[in-house]
N, C-alpha and C positions, 0 to 999 in steps of 0.2 A: 725209906725202906729199913725195916728193923733188921739189924745184922747179928743180933745175939739174943738167944733165948735162955734165960736163967732156968727155966723149967727143964731144960735138957742137961743141965750140969750133973745131976745124979746118974743119969744114963751114960753120959760121957765118961764119968769116973769108973763106972762099972766096966765099960768097954776097954778102958786103959788097963784095968786090972786083969781082964780076961781077953787079951789080944789073941788073934788067930796066929797060927804058925807063920804064914807069910808076913803078917804085920810085925811079928817079933823079929823075923829075919831082916825085914826092911829097916826096922828101927835100930837094931844092934849092929848089923853088918854093913849098913849103908848110911842112913841119915845121921847117925852119931859121928860119922867120920867126915862129914861135909863142913865147910867153914861157916855155915849159917845155922842158926838155932831153929829147930822145928818143934812144934807141939803136936802131941798125939790127941786124937779124938776131940777136935775143937768144934763146938757148936757154931753154926751160922744160920740164922733164921730158923726154919723148921728142920734143918739138917745137921748131921754131925759128920764132919769130914775126917778121913783117916789121919792125914798129916797136913800141917799148915806151917808155912814160913812167912811171918809177918814182914820181914825185911824185903822179901822178894814178891810178896803178895801171890804166893804159890801154894796150890793145893795138890797133894799127891793122893790119889785114890788107888786102892788095890781091889780089883774085882775078881770075885770067885765065880764058879759055874752058875750061881743063881742070877748073875747079871746077864745071862745070854737069852733069856726069854723075851718075847715081844713086850710084855708089860714092864719088865725090868729095864729094857733098853729105853722105853718111853720115859720111865721114871728118872733114869740116869740123864737123859737128854734135858728134861725139865730142871733137874738139880744142877747140871752144868750151866744151863742158861741163867739160872738164879745167881750162881756164884760168879759167872762172868759179868753179869750186870752190876756186881759189886766191885768190879775192876780186878778180879782175881783170875789167874791163869790156872787151868786144871790139867794135870797130867794123869792119865789113867794107865795103870799097869795091870796085867793079869796075875793071878796067884801063881800060875805056871812060870811066867817070866821071873818072878821074884824067887821062887823055890829052885828053879833050874839054872838061872843065869844071873845071879846077884851081881857078879862082876860087870856084866853088860848093862844092868840097870844102873849101877853106880856110875859107869862111864857116861851113859845117856844123861843122867841127872847133872853130872859135871858139865857136860856140853850145854845143857839147857840153862845152867846158872851163868 
């Protein structure tokens, strides 16, 4: 199974440059303070994950309102299954959780680690 798509590198770079507000908050107020190195917008197969920690084989996804439709839920389920088939663990957080309870998100991630 191919785990990296070079074709997605330019899009991943663009996404790193133009992070959403919840992604910025997650990166600067949470992930940068954990004892593990995370990467932003990392391609895996046909997907780009929000945050990835190689040492833990952990993916952290931040889902906005667009992830609540039936089609989006089906897509996210397929995406998660692909990532888990690679031996990765996926944690999904909502934009609302990140924006309104970053301390709780930090604590949850510390517990998961």
